[in-house]
C-alpha positions as CSV (number, residue, x, y, z in Angstrom):
1,M,-0.6,46.3,-8.8
2,V,-0.8,43.2,-11.0
3,N,-3.1,40.4,-10.2
4,V,-1.6,36.9,-10.5
5,T,-3.9,33.9,-10.7
6,K,-2.7,30.3,-10.4
7,S,-3.8,28.2,-13.2
8,G,-4.1,24.4,-13.5
9,T,-5.7,21.9,-11.2
10,K,-5.8,20.9,-7.6
11,K,-3.5,18.2,-6.3
12,G,-5.6,15.0,-6.1
13,A,-8.3,16.2,-8.3
14,G,-9.5,14.1,-11.1
15,R,-7.6,11.1,-9.9
16,G,-7.8,8.1,-12.4
17,K,-6.4,4.8,-12.6
18,S,-3.1,4.1,-10.6
19,T,0.1,3.6,-12.3
20,F,1.0,0.5,-10.8
21,A,1.6,-1.0,-14.2
22,K,4.3,1.3,-15.0
23,D,6.5,1.0,-11.9
24,R,9.3,-1.0,-12.9
25,R,10.7,-1.5,-9.2
26,R,8.0,-3.7,-8.4
27,K,8.5,-7.5,-8.5
28,H,4.8,-8.5,-7.8
29,H,1.6,-6.8,-7.2
30,H,-0.8,-7.1,-4.2
31,Y,-4.6,-7.9,-4.4
32,L,-6.9,-7.3,-1.5
33,V,-10.0,-9.7,-1.5
34,S,-12.7,-7.9,0.4
35,V,-15.4,-10.3,1.8
36,Y,-18.7,-8.6,3.1
37,Y,-21.0,-11.0,5.1
38,A,-24.8,-10.7,5.5
39,D,-24.5,-9.9,9.3
40,G,-22.4,-6.9,8.5
41,E,-19.0,-8.3,9.1
42,K,-16.1,-7.5,6.8
43,F,-13.0,-9.8,6.1
44,G,-10.1,-9.0,4.1
45,R,-7.0,-11.0,2.8
46,V,-3.9,-10.0,0.6
47,Y,-2.7,-12.2,-2.4
48,T,0.3,-11.6,-4.6
49,D,-1.0,-13.9,-7.2
50,K,-4.2,-12.5,-8.9
51,E,-5.3,-16.2,-9.9
52,K,-5.3,-17.2,-6.1
53,A,-7.2,-14.1,-5.4
54,S,-9.8,-14.6,-7.9
55,R,-10.4,-18.5,-6.8
56,F,-10.6,-17.2,-3.1
57,A,-13.3,-14.6,-4.1
58,E,-15.4,-17.1,-6.1
59,R,-15.2,-19.7,-3.2
60,Q,-16.3,-17.1,-0.9
61,R,-19.2,-15.8,-3.3
62,R,-20.5,-19.4,-3.4
63,S,-21.4,-19.4,0.6
64,P,-25.1,-18.3,1.3
65,V,-23.9,-16.0,4.2
66,V,-21.7,-13.8,1.8
67,K,-23.2,-10.8,0.6
68,S,-20.2,-9.7,-1.8
69,A,-16.7,-10.2,-2.6
70,R,-14.5,-7.9,-4.4
71,I,-10.9,-8.0,-5.4
72,T,-8.9,-4.5,-5.7
73,Q,-5.2,-3.9,-6.6
74,V,-3.5,-2.3,-3.7
75,S,0.1,-2.0,-5.0
């Protein structure tokens, strides 16, 4: 009897940066702005323009009730 072992890594292990930039089908990207408030509330808004997302996040960060605001690329 021969023992056969599967070599390689598991699916999903070691996920790195997404390949959004390499996808030629995409006409634009989506950026999610997540705003976390001091009272525990969370708010999110999606933009297709990174500059508008950055301006919105900076405007929210100036508010005294905002704990943090971050931008993530979702597609």
